[in-house]
DSSP file (Angstrom, degrees, kcal/mol; ACC not computed):
  #  RESIDUE AA STRUCTURE BP1 BP2  ACC     N-H-->O    O-->H-N    N-H-->O    O-->H-N    TCO  KAPPA ALPHA  PHI   PSI    X-CA   Y-CA   Z-CA
    1    1 A M              0   0    0      0, 0.0    25,-0.2     0, 0.0     2,-0.1   0.000 360.0 360.0 360.0 134.6  -10.3   96.3  -31.1
    2    2 A L  E     -a   26   0A   0     23,-1.4    25,-3.5     1,-0.0     2,-0.3  -0.393 360.0-144.9 -69.1 152.1  -10.0   92.6  -31.2
    3    3 A E  E     +a   27   0A   0     23,-0.2     2,-0.3    -2,-0.1    25,-0.2  -0.947  19.9 176.8-118.6 147.3   -9.5   90.5  -28.0
    4    4 A A  E     -a   28   0A   0     23,-2.3    25,-3.1    -2,-0.3     2,-0.5  -0.997  24.8-145.3-149.2 142.4   -7.4   87.4  -27.8
    5    5 A N        -     0   0    0     -2,-0.3     2,-0.5    23,-0.2    25,-0.1  -0.942  26.1-137.6-101.7 131.1   -6.2   84.9  -25.2
    6    6 A I        +     0   0    0     -2,-0.5     3,-0.1    23,-0.5    90,-0.1  -0.775  30.6 166.3 -92.7 125.3   -2.8   83.5  -25.8
    7    7 A R        -     0   0    0     -2,-0.5     2,-0.3     1,-0.3    -1,-0.2   0.696  64.1  -4.3-108.1 -26.9   -2.3   79.8  -25.3
    8    8 A D  S  > S-     0   0    0      1,-0.1     4,-1.8     0, 0.0    -1,-0.3  -0.967  74.1 -92.9-159.4 171.6    1.0   79.1  -27.0
    9    9 A N  H  > S+     0   0    0     -2,-0.3     4,-2.6     1,-0.2     5,-0.2   0.841 119.8  56.2 -60.0 -37.2    3.8   80.7  -29.0
   10   10 A Q  H  > S+     0   0    0      1,-0.2     4,-2.0     2,-0.2    -1,-0.2   0.919 108.1  48.1 -64.2 -40.5    2.3   79.6  -32.3
   11   11 A E  H  > S+     0   0    0     -3,-0.2     4,-2.1     2,-0.2    -1,-0.2   0.888 110.4  51.5 -67.5 -38.2   -0.9   81.5  -31.5
   12   12 A L  H  X S+     0   0    0     -4,-1.8     4,-2.3     2,-0.2    -2,-0.2   0.893 108.5  52.4 -62.7 -41.5    1.1   84.5  -30.5
   13   13 A S  H  X S+     0   0    0     -4,-2.6     4,-2.1     1,-0.2    -2,-0.2   0.892 108.7  49.6 -61.5 -40.0    2.9   84.4  -33.8
   14   14 A Q  H  X S+     0   0    0     -4,-2.0     4,-2.4     2,-0.2    -1,-0.2   0.899 109.9  50.8 -65.6 -41.5   -0.4   84.3  -35.7
   15   15 A L  H  X S+     0   0    0     -4,-2.1     4,-3.2     2,-0.2     5,-0.2   0.887 108.4  52.4 -65.2 -39.4   -1.7   87.3  -33.7
   16   16 A I  H  X S+     0   0    0     -4,-2.3     4,-2.2     2,-0.2    -2,-0.2   0.951 110.6  48.4 -58.6 -48.4    1.5   89.3  -34.5
   17   17 A Q  H  X S+     0   0    0     -4,-2.1     4,-3.1     1,-0.2     5,-0.3   0.908 112.7  47.8 -55.6 -45.7    1.0   88.5  -38.2
   18   18 A Q  H  X S+     0   0    0     -4,-2.4     4,-2.5     1,-0.2     6,-0.4   0.918 111.2  49.9 -64.5 -45.0   -2.6   89.6  -37.9
   19   19 A A  H  <>S+     0   0    0     -4,-3.2     5,-0.6     1,-0.2    21,-0.4   0.879 116.6  43.2 -61.2 -36.4   -1.8   92.8  -36.1
   20   20 A N  H  <5S+     0   0    0     -4,-2.2    -2,-0.2    -5,-0.2    -1,-0.2   0.928 118.8  40.4 -75.5 -46.2    0.8   93.6  -38.7
   21   21 A S  H  <5S+     0   0    0     -4,-3.1    -2,-0.2     1,-0.2    -3,-0.2   0.850 125.0  34.3 -78.3 -33.9   -1.1   92.6  -41.8
   22   22 A K  T  <5S-     0   0    0     -4,-2.5    -1,-0.2    -5,-0.3    -3,-0.2   0.452  99.8-130.4 -98.2  -2.3   -4.6   94.0  -40.9
   23   23 A R  T   5 +     0   0    0     -4,-0.4     2,-0.3    -5,-0.3    -3,-0.2   0.936  57.0 145.8  50.8  50.7   -3.2   97.0  -39.0
   24   24 A E      < -     0   0    0     -5,-0.6     2,-0.4    -6,-0.4    -1,-0.2  -0.883  52.1-125.0-117.1 148.7   -5.4   96.2  -36.0
   25   25 A A        -     0   0    0     -2,-0.3   -23,-1.4    14,-0.1     2,-0.5  -0.780  26.4-159.0 -87.5 136.0   -4.8   96.6  -32.3
   26   26 A I  E     -aB   2  38A   0     12,-2.4    12,-3.1    -2,-0.4     2,-0.5  -0.973   8.5-142.6-122.5 121.0   -5.4   93.3  -30.5
   27   27 A A  E     -aB   3  37A   0    -25,-3.5   -23,-2.3    -2,-0.5     2,-0.6  -0.684  14.8-141.7 -80.1 126.7   -6.1   93.4  -26.7
   28   28 A L  E     -aB   4  36A   0      8,-3.5     7,-3.4    -2,-0.5     8,-1.4  -0.821  20.4-153.6 -92.6 126.7   -4.4   90.5  -25.0
   29   29 A V  E     - B   0  34A   0    -25,-3.1   -23,-0.5    -2,-0.6     2,-0.4  -0.792  15.7-176.5-107.4 140.0   -6.8   89.1  -22.3
   30   30 A Q  E >  S- B   0  33A   0      3,-2.8     3,-2.0    -2,-0.4    62,-0.1  -0.989  75.4  -9.0-137.7 129.2   -5.9   87.3  -19.1
   31   31 A E  T 3  S-     0   0    0     -2,-0.4    -1,-0.1     1,-0.3   -26,-0.0   0.867 130.6 -55.6  49.9  41.4   -8.4   85.9  -16.7
   32   32 A G  T 3  S+     0   0    0      1,-0.2    -1,-0.3     0, 0.0    -3,-0.0   0.464 119.3 104.8  76.8   5.2  -11.1   87.7  -18.6
   33   33 A Q  E <  S-B   30   0A   0     -3,-2.0    -3,-2.8    -5,-0.0    -1,-0.2  -0.957  76.3-114.2-119.2 133.3   -9.4   91.1  -18.3
   34   34 A P  E     +B   29   0A   0      0, 0.0    -5,-0.3     0, 0.0     3,-0.1  -0.427  40.2 167.1 -58.1 131.4   -7.5   93.0  -21.0
   35   35 A K  E     +     0   0A   0     -7,-3.4     2,-0.3     1,-0.4    -6,-0.2   0.654  54.9   3.8-117.4 -28.7   -3.9   93.2  -19.9
   36   36 A A  E     -B   28   0A   0     -8,-1.4    -8,-3.5     2,-0.0     2,-0.4  -0.964  60.5-125.9-156.8 164.6   -1.9   94.4  -22.9
   37   37 A V  E     -B   27   0A   0     -2,-0.3     2,-0.6   -10,-0.3   -10,-0.2  -0.976  11.7-150.1-123.3 133.3   -2.2   95.6  -26.5
   38   38 A L  E     +B   26   0A   0    -12,-3.1   -12,-2.4    -2,-0.4     2,-0.3  -0.912  25.3 174.9-103.9 125.7   -0.4   94.1  -29.5
   39   39 A L        -     0   0    0     -2,-0.6   -19,-0.1   -14,-0.2     2,-0.1  -0.902  34.1-109.4-125.1 153.3    0.2   96.7  -32.3
   40   40 A S     >  -     0   0    0    -21,-0.4     4,-2.4    -2,-0.3     5,-0.2  -0.479  36.0-112.9 -72.2 157.0    2.0   96.6  -35.5
   41   41 A L  H  > S+     0   0    0      1,-0.2     4,-2.8     2,-0.2     5,-0.2   0.866 118.7  56.0 -59.0 -36.9    5.2   98.6  -35.5
   42   42 A E  H  > S+     0   0    0      2,-0.2     4,-2.2     1,-0.2    -1,-0.2   0.921 108.0  46.5 -62.2 -44.2    3.6  101.0  -38.0
   43   43 A M  H  > S+     0   0    0      2,-0.2     4,-2.6     1,-0.2    -2,-0.2   0.917 112.0  51.3 -64.8 -42.8    0.7  101.7  -35.6
   44   44 A F  H  X S+     0   0    0     -4,-2.4     4,-2.1     1,-0.2     6,-0.2   0.926 110.1  49.2 -59.2 -46.3    3.1  102.2  -32.7
   45   45 A Q  H  <>S+     0   0    0     -4,-2.8     5,-2.3     1,-0.2     6,-0.7   0.904 111.6  49.7 -60.7 -39.8    5.1  104.7  -34.8
   46   46 A H  H ><5S+     0   0    0     -4,-2.2     3,-1.1     3,-0.2    -2,-0.2   0.924 108.8  52.6 -64.6 -43.3    1.9  106.5  -35.7
   47   47 A L  H 3<5S+     0   0    0     -4,-2.6    -2,-0.2     1,-0.3    -1,-0.2   0.869 111.7  45.0 -60.8 -39.2    0.8  106.6  -32.0
   48   48 A I  T 3<5S-     0   0    0     -4,-2.1    -1,-0.3    -5,-0.2    -2,-0.2   0.391 118.5-111.4 -91.9   5.5    4.0  108.1  -30.9
   49   49 A G  T <>5S+     0   0    0     -3,-1.1     4,-0.7    -4,-0.3    -3,-0.2   0.590  80.4 124.6  85.8  10.6    4.1  110.6  -33.7
   50   50 A I  T >4XS+     0   0    0     -5,-2.3     5,-1.8    -6,-0.2     3,-1.0   0.916  73.4  55.2 -69.1 -42.0    7.0  109.3  -35.7
   51   51 A N  G >45S+     0   0    0     -6,-0.7     3,-1.7     1,-0.3    -1,-0.2   0.851  99.7  62.1 -59.2 -35.2    4.9  109.0  -39.0
   52   52 A D  G 345S+     0   0    0      1,-0.3    -1,-0.3    -7,-0.3    -2,-0.2   0.827 105.7  44.9 -63.6 -27.8    4.0  112.6  -38.7
   53   53 A R  G <<5S-     0   0    0     -3,-1.0    -1,-0.3    -4,-0.7    -2,-0.2   0.382 112.4-122.5 -91.6   3.4    7.6  113.5  -39.0
   54   54 A R  T < 5 +     0   0    0     -3,-1.7     2,-0.3    -4,-0.2    -3,-0.2   0.825  64.7 142.1  56.8  35.2    8.0  111.1  -41.9
   55   55 A E      < -     0   0    0     -5,-1.8     2,-0.4   -10,-0.1    -1,-0.2  -0.748  48.1-134.4-102.3 152.0   10.8  109.3  -40.0
   56   56 A Q        -     0   0    0     -2,-0.3     2,-0.8    -3,-0.1     5,-0.1  -0.861  21.3-124.2-102.7 142.0   11.3  105.6  -39.9
   57   57 A L        -     0   0    0     -2,-0.4   -12,-0.1     4,-0.1     2,-0.0  -0.772  27.0-154.6 -88.4 113.5   12.0  104.0  -36.6
   58   58 A S     >  -     0   0    0     -2,-0.8     4,-3.1     1,-0.1     5,-0.2  -0.309  32.9-101.0 -79.3 170.7   15.3  102.1  -36.7
   59   59 A N  H  > S+     0   0    0      1,-0.2     4,-2.3     2,-0.2     5,-0.1   0.884 127.1  49.6 -60.6 -37.3   16.1   99.2  -34.4
   60   60 A E  H  > S+     0   0    0      2,-0.2     4,-2.2     1,-0.2    -1,-0.2   0.917 110.7  48.6 -66.2 -41.8   18.1  101.6  -32.3
   61   61 A G  H  > S+     0   0    0      2,-0.2     4,-2.6     1,-0.2     5,-0.2   0.910 110.9  50.4 -64.3 -42.8   15.3  104.1  -32.2
   62   62 A F  H  X S+     0   0    0     -4,-3.1     4,-3.0     1,-0.2     5,-0.2   0.926 110.4  50.0 -58.8 -44.6   12.8  101.5  -31.2
   63   63 A A  H  X S+     0   0    0     -4,-2.3     4,-2.4    -5,-0.2    -2,-0.2   0.914 111.9  49.2 -61.4 -41.5   15.1  100.2  -28.4
   64   64 A T  H  X S+     0   0    0     -4,-2.2     4,-2.1     2,-0.2    -2,-0.2   0.917 114.2  43.1 -63.2 -46.8   15.5  103.9  -27.1
   65   65 A I  H  X S+     0   0    0     -4,-2.6     4,-2.6     2,-0.2    -2,-0.2   0.905 114.4  51.2 -72.0 -38.4   11.8  104.6  -27.1
   66   66 A S  H  X S+     0   0    0     -4,-3.0     4,-2.8    -5,-0.2     5,-0.3   0.921 109.2  50.5 -60.5 -42.9   11.0  101.2  -25.6
   67   67 A H  H  X S+     0   0    0     -4,-2.4     4,-2.7    -5,-0.2    -1,-0.2   0.912 109.8  50.9 -62.3 -42.1   13.5  101.8  -22.9
   68   68 A Q  H  X S+     0   0    0     -4,-2.1     4,-2.6     2,-0.2    -2,-0.2   0.934 112.1  46.9 -58.4 -49.5   12.0  105.3  -22.2
   69   69 A L  H  X S+     0   0    0     -4,-2.6     4,-1.1     1,-0.2    -2,-0.2   0.911 112.6  48.5 -63.0 -43.5    8.5  103.7  -21.9
   70   70 A F  H  <>S+     0   0    0     -4,-2.8     5,-2.6     1,-0.2     3,-0.4   0.921 111.6  50.9 -61.3 -44.8    9.6  100.9  -19.7
   71   71 A T  H ><5S+     0   0    0     -4,-2.7     3,-1.7    -5,-0.3    -2,-0.2   0.932 107.5  51.9 -62.4 -43.3   11.4  103.4  -17.4
   72   72 A K  H 3<5S+     0   0    0     -4,-2.6    -1,-0.2     1,-0.3    -2,-0.2   0.792 108.2  53.1 -61.4 -25.1    8.4  105.6  -17.1
   73   73 A S  T 3<5S-     0   0    0     -4,-1.1    -1,-0.3    -3,-0.4    -2,-0.2   0.381 126.8 -99.4 -92.8   5.7    6.4  102.6  -16.1
   74   74 A G  T < 5S+     0   0    0     -3,-1.7     2,-1.2    -4,-0.3    -3,-0.2   0.463  91.3 118.6  94.9   1.0    8.9  101.7  -13.3
   75   75 A Y      < +     0   0    0     -5,-2.6    -2,-0.1    -6,-0.2    -1,-0.1  -0.664  28.5 152.1 -98.8  77.9   10.8   99.0  -15.2
   76   76 A D        +     0   0    0     -2,-1.2     2,-0.3    -5,-0.2    -1,-0.1   0.197  52.4  49.9 -99.2  15.7   14.1  100.8  -15.1
   77   77 A S  S  > S-     0   0    0      1,-0.1     4,-2.1    -7,-0.1     5,-0.2  -0.985  81.1-116.7-146.7 158.4   16.5   97.8  -15.3
   78   78 A T  H  > S+     0   0    0     -2,-0.3     4,-2.8     1,-0.2     5,-0.2   0.900 116.2  56.7 -59.8 -39.5   16.9   94.7  -17.3
   79   79 A D  H  > S+     0   0    0      1,-0.2     4,-2.2     2,-0.2    -1,-0.2   0.909 107.4  47.0 -60.3 -41.5   16.2   92.6  -14.2
   80   80 A K  H  > S+     0   0    0      2,-0.2     4,-2.4     1,-0.2    -1,-0.2   0.884 112.3  49.4 -67.9 -38.8   12.9   94.3  -13.7
   81   81 A I  H  X S+     0   0    0     -4,-2.1     4,-2.1     2,-0.2    -2,-0.2   0.903 111.0  50.2 -68.5 -38.2   11.9   93.9  -17.3
   82   82 A M  H  X S+     0   0    0     -4,-2.8     4,-2.7     2,-0.2    -2,-0.2   0.895 109.8  51.4 -64.6 -39.0   12.9   90.2  -17.1
   83   83 A E  H  X S+     0   0    0     -4,-2.2     4,-2.9    -5,-0.2    -2,-0.2   0.936 109.0  51.3 -63.1 -44.0   10.8   89.8  -13.9
   84   84 A L  H  X S+     0   0    0     -4,-2.4     4,-2.5     1,-0.2    -2,-0.2   0.926 111.0  46.8 -59.9 -44.8    7.9   91.3  -15.8
   85   85 A I  H  X S+     0   0    0     -4,-2.1     4,-2.4     2,-0.2    -2,-0.2   0.921 113.5  49.5 -63.4 -43.6    8.3   88.9  -18.7
   86   86 A Q  H  X S+     0   0    0     -4,-2.7     4,-2.3     1,-0.2    -2,-0.2   0.906 110.4  49.9 -62.9 -42.6    8.5   86.0  -16.3
   87   87 A D  H  X S+     0   0    0     -4,-2.9     4,-2.4     2,-0.2    -2,-0.2   0.921 111.4  48.7 -63.3 -42.9    5.4   87.1  -14.4
   88   88 A V  H  X S+     0   0    0     -4,-2.5     4,-2.6     1,-0.2    -2,-0.2   0.924 112.0  48.7 -63.1 -44.5    3.4   87.4  -17.7
   89   89 A K  H  X S+     0   0    0     -4,-2.4     4,-2.3     1,-0.2    -1,-0.2   0.860 112.2  49.1 -65.1 -36.1    4.6   84.0  -18.8
   90   90 A Q  H  X S+     0   0    0     -4,-2.3     4,-2.7     2,-0.2    -1,-0.2   0.897 111.4  49.3 -67.2 -40.0    3.6   82.5  -15.4
   91   91 A E  H  X S+     0   0    0     -4,-2.4     4,-2.7     2,-0.2    -2,-0.2   0.900 111.1  49.1 -63.8 -41.4    0.2   84.2  -15.6
   92   92 A I  H  X S+     0   0    0     -4,-2.6     4,-2.5     2,-0.2    -2,-0.2   0.931 112.8  48.7 -63.3 -44.1   -0.3   82.8  -19.1
   93   93 A S  H  X S+     0   0    0     -4,-2.3     4,-2.7     2,-0.2    -2,-0.2   0.912 112.0  47.8 -60.9 -42.6    0.7   79.4  -17.9
   94   94 A T  H  X S+     0   0    0     -4,-2.7     4,-2.3     1,-0.2    -1,-0.2   0.914 111.9  49.6 -66.7 -41.1   -1.6   79.5  -14.9
   95   95 A E  H  X S+     0   0    0     -4,-2.7     4,-2.4     2,-0.2    -1,-0.2   0.917 111.7  49.1 -62.2 -41.5   -4.5   80.7  -17.0
   96   96 A R  H  X S+     0   0    0     -4,-2.5     4,-2.5     1,-0.2    -2,-0.2   0.928 111.0  49.7 -65.5 -43.7   -3.9   77.9  -19.5
   97   97 A E  H  X S+     0   0    0     -4,-2.7     4,-2.3     1,-0.2    -1,-0.2   0.886 111.3  49.3 -60.7 -38.7   -3.7   75.3  -16.7
   98   98 A Q  H  X S+     0   0    0     -4,-2.3     4,-1.9     2,-0.2    -2,-0.2   0.910 111.5  49.4 -65.5 -42.7   -7.0   76.7  -15.2
   99   99 A R  H  <>S+     0   0    0     -4,-2.4     5,-2.2     2,-0.2     6,-1.0   0.857 109.7  50.7 -67.0 -35.7   -8.6   76.5  -18.6
  100  100 A L  H ><5S+     0   0    0     -4,-2.5     3,-1.1     4,-0.2    -1,-0.2   0.929 111.8  48.3 -64.6 -44.2   -7.4   72.9  -19.1
  101  101 A N  H 3<5S+     0   0    0     -4,-2.3    -2,-0.2     1,-0.3    -1,-0.2   0.809 109.8  52.0 -67.9 -28.2   -8.9   72.0  -15.7
  102  102 A D  T 3<5S-     0   0    0     -4,-1.9    -1,-0.3    -5,-0.1    -2,-0.2   0.511 115.5-116.8 -84.8  -4.3  -12.1   73.7  -16.5
  103  103 A G  T < 5S+     0   0    0     -3,-1.1    -3,-0.2    -4,-0.4    -2,-0.1   0.597  81.0 122.8  82.3  10.5  -12.4   71.7  -19.8
  104  104 A E  S   <S+     0   0    0     -5,-2.2     2,-0.5    -6,-0.2    -4,-0.2   0.775  70.7  50.0 -74.6 -25.3  -12.2   74.8  -22.0
  105  105 A I  S    S-     0   0    0     -6,-1.0     2,-0.5    -9,-0.1    -2,-0.2  -0.958  76.3-149.7-117.3 128.2   -9.2   73.5  -23.8
  106  106 A K              0   0    0     -2,-0.5    -6,-0.0     1,-0.1    -2,-0.0  -0.817 360.0 360.0 -93.9 132.6   -9.1   70.1  -25.3
  107  107 A V              0   0    0     -2,-0.5    -1,-0.1    -7,-0.1    -7,-0.0   0.420 360.0 360.0 -92.3 360.0   -5.6   68.4  -25.4
């Protein structure tokens, strides 16, 4: 599995393309620790067994399954999911600021 630190939206977009085109899982690293995994939709479908049934996951199906996964993880409301997204964005921003201060990133 590849590992990547996300510094900006353009880099995230490139990682999404890479995960999709190379069909690789990419571990997203924060403060030196893997925090999340970026998968192509095809890999995700395979992992949850949709490909085995030869079904395609519609947008509605994806939303349903995502909702179930978030709920099982304790994110059972839109507000909690938005808090999670804001927390992740803040952590990414803090890590980037630390890396700038440490001279790891040149502006």
